Structure formats: structure tokens, C-alpha cells
N, C-alpha and C positions, 0 to 999 in steps of 0.2 A: 320379210321373206324368211321362211323357215326351211327345214329339211324337206318338207313336202314339195318344194320347188325343184328338187334334184331328182333325177331319174337314174337308177342304177342300170348300167349298160354292159356290165361284164367284168371279168377279171383282167388285170393287166397282162397276164400271160397269154391271153387270147389275141393280143395285138403283137405281131412279130417285131423284134427289134429292127429298126431302119425300115419299117413297113407300116401298113395301115389296115384298118378294118372299117367297114361301113355299118352304120346303125340307121334303121328306118325310123323317122319321127313324123308326127303330123305336119311338120313344116318342111319335109323333104329329107334326103339322106344327109347324114353327118359323117364325116370321115374322122376317125380317131387315128392319130399318128404317134409312133413311139420312136424316140431317138435312141442313139447308141448308149446314152446315159440314163435310159429308162424314164425320160420325161415324157409326159403324155400331153398332146395338144388336140384340140377339136376344131374343125372348120367345116363349113358347108361344103359338100362334096361337088363343088362346081368352080372351075377356074373362071376368074373374072373376064378372061379373053373370049373364049368360045364355048364356055360351059363344059370344058373337058373334065373327066373324072379324076380329081386330084388323088383319090385313094389308090389309083393305079400308077401313080407317079413314083419317082425315085426320091427317097428321103435322104438328105445329107445335111449334117449339122442340125440347125433348127430351121431348115427349109425343105420344100418339096418341089420337084420339077414336074410340071404338067406333062403327061405323055403325048398330048396332041401337038403342041407347038413350042415346047421347051421353055415356057414361062417359068420363072422361079418365084415361088410364093413363100413369104415368111410364115412359119408356123406360129410365131408369137403374135403377129398382128393381122395376118391375112392379106397384107399388102404385097403387090407385085414388086419385085426388086429390080434394080438396074434401070434401064431406060423405059421399061414397060410400066404402064399406069393402070391401076385398077385394084380392087379389093374384094375379097370374098369374106362373108361374115364369119367372125370368130365366135365360137360357142364356149361359154364358161364350162370348165372341166375341173374335176378334183379327183384325187386318188387317196383313199383311206383304207388301210389294212388290205391293200392289193385289189380293192374294188374301184372301178371307174364309175363316176357319176357325171352327168351333164345337166345343164340347166338351159331351158329354152322357153321363150314366151309364146303363147298361142297367137296365131296370126289374127284370129277373129276376136270379137269382143264378147264372146259367149262366157257366161259365168263358169268358173271352175267348179267342179263337182266336189 
């Protein structure tokens, strides 16, 4: 896998600290999260509980709290924390020279162009 597998999705400054931004992809919306320490994480923008929009949740530490039912989701793993069980897919993300790129696999078996 080379650099062609990565998709540039914007500048780190487009994601607010302790906030999120969504990116539309062929596999659905991806939420980009930025911590207070400027770490960037990417998860599918759906809580594993009732598909709440994680991008509208509150970022704290390396977690986000879903706005629907207050489930706390780890930004590092996508796993629900505490007594809650479930996981939202984590998307590979990297930041180089202030630019954010994500990697996602196509859902279908269509050949890449």
C-alpha cells in the first residue's frame, strides 16, 4: 500500500481543538477529532449504541461523549468505555505538514481506478 491509499481531507486548523469535523467518504461520514494536545483521531461518525453523530459530541482527553445517550467512546480504539459495550470503526489517520489524510477501504470489490 502506497501513498495513493491515503486521501487528503484538509488542514489540522480546520478541526477545532476539543472538537470535530466530518468528512464525507464513499463508506459514509468520518468524524475527525482534535484533542487539546492537537492529536487527530478519525472514527466513523456513528455511535455503536444508536448511531448518534459522534462529531457533535463533547471531546475530553482522548474520548468523545455521544450527544444522544452520553456513551463515552475512546478516540484511540473506537470502543465504548465503562459498562457500555460496542465499537465504532476506527479510520487510519495521519498528519504531515499540517495536512490530515485518512485511509479507508472500498466496501465493494470494484477495481481501483
